[in-house]
Structure formats: structure tokens, C-alpha cells
C-alpha positions in Angstrom: -0.6 -5.4 10.5 -4.3 -5.3 9.8 -6.1 -2.1 9.7 -7.7 -0.7 12.5 -10.0 2.1 10.5 -12.6 -0.2 8.6 -13.8 3.1 6.9 -14.5 2.6 3.0 -12.8 5.6 0.9 -14.2 5.9 -3.3 -11.7 5.3 -5.6 -11.6 7.7 -8.3 -12.7 6.6 -11.6 -9.4 6.3 -13.1 -7.5 4.3 -10.8 -11.0 1.7 -10.4 -10.6 -1.3 -12.9 -14.1 -2.8 -12.1 -15.3 -4.6 -15.1 -11.5 -4.5 -16.7 -9.0 -6.6 -16.7 -5.9 -5.9 -14.9 -2.8 -6.0 -16.7 -0.1 -8.1 -16.2 1.8 -5.0 -16.0 0.3 -3.9 -12.6 0.3 -7.2 -11.1 4.4 -7.0 -11.7 4.6 -3.6 -10.6 2.6 -4.4 -7.4 5.0 -7.3 -6.4 8.0 -5.2 -7.1 6.7 -2.4 -5.0 5.9 -5.3 -2.3 9.5 -6.6 -2.4 10.7 -2.5 -1.9 8.3 -1.8 1.0 10.2 -5.4 2.4 12.9 -4.0 1.9 12.5 -0.7 3.6 11.6 -2.5 6.3 14.4 -4.8 6.8 16.2 -1.6 6.2 15.2 0.2 9.2 15.7 -2.2 11.7 18.9 -0.4 12.7 16.4 3.1 12.8 14.4 4.4 15.5 11.6 4.5 13.6 9.2 6.8 15.8 11.9 9.0 15.5 12.8 9.7 11.9 11.0 11.8 9.9 10.1 11.4 6.1 8.5 13.5 3.6 6.1 11.3 1.9 6.0 11.8 -2.1 2.3 12.2 -2.3 1.9 14.7 0.5 5.8 16.2 0.3 4.5 19.2 2.4 4.4 17.3 5.1 6.7 14.7 7.7 5.4 11.5 8.8 7.2 9.5 11.3 8.8 6.3 9.4 6.9 3.9 11.4 3.6 5.9 10.4 4.8 5.8 6.8 5.4 2.3 6.4 2.4 0.9 8.0 0.5 3.0 5.9 2.2 1.5 3.0 1.6 -2.1 4.4 -1.8 -1.3 5.1 -2.2 0.2 1.7 -1.0 -3.1 -0.2 -3.2 -5.5 2.1 -6.2 -3.5 1.0 -5.1 -4.2 -2.6 -4.6 -7.5 -1.9 -8.2 -8.0 -0.6 -9.5 -6.2 -3.3 -8.1 -9.1 -5.8 -9.2 -11.8 -3.6 -12.8 -10.0 -4.0 -12.4 -10.2 -7.5 -11.6 -14.0 -7.5 -14.2 -15.1 -5.4 -16.7 -12.5 -7.4 -15.8 -14.3 -10.6 -15.5 -18.1 -9.2 
């Protein structure tokens, strides 16, 4: 899955580790969350993801189609991977 929207958004300073070492706990948490996303996608095989609506913890007022929420989660993870690759390239 690749993002069709290449618009850049500013990250809040408290979430932007530019110039700071990324703690091992953050990397471990990212991997664990990636595994959870993968399990959710696998579990959704028996569900109509376009008809199923779920609340998103960050924005609980609204319900989203499960397909859209899973796509968002994957694209968001891909963004973090791209950022990590860029940091690696910058320091080589």
C-alpha cells in the first residue's frame, strides 16, 4: 500500500526526535505495534471491512470503515519507516 496523498504535515515538536537518539523502547514498541496491525489484518479476512465501522481511539467521536482505518494504520507505519530510512541515509 502506498500513499496516494504525498502532502506533508508538520509533526508536533514533542513527537519529532530530529537530532535526538531514538530509544530502543520506541523501536521495540514500533515492532510490536506492527505485529498487532498484521494480526488485525489477518483477523479481518472473515469480515466485510467496507461495511464494518469502528471507533478510532484518537478520534472517538466518529466511526470509520475498518478498511479505511487499517489503511491509515499501514500508511502511518510506512511513513515512520521512510523517516527512519531518511535518517539512516543522512548519517551515512
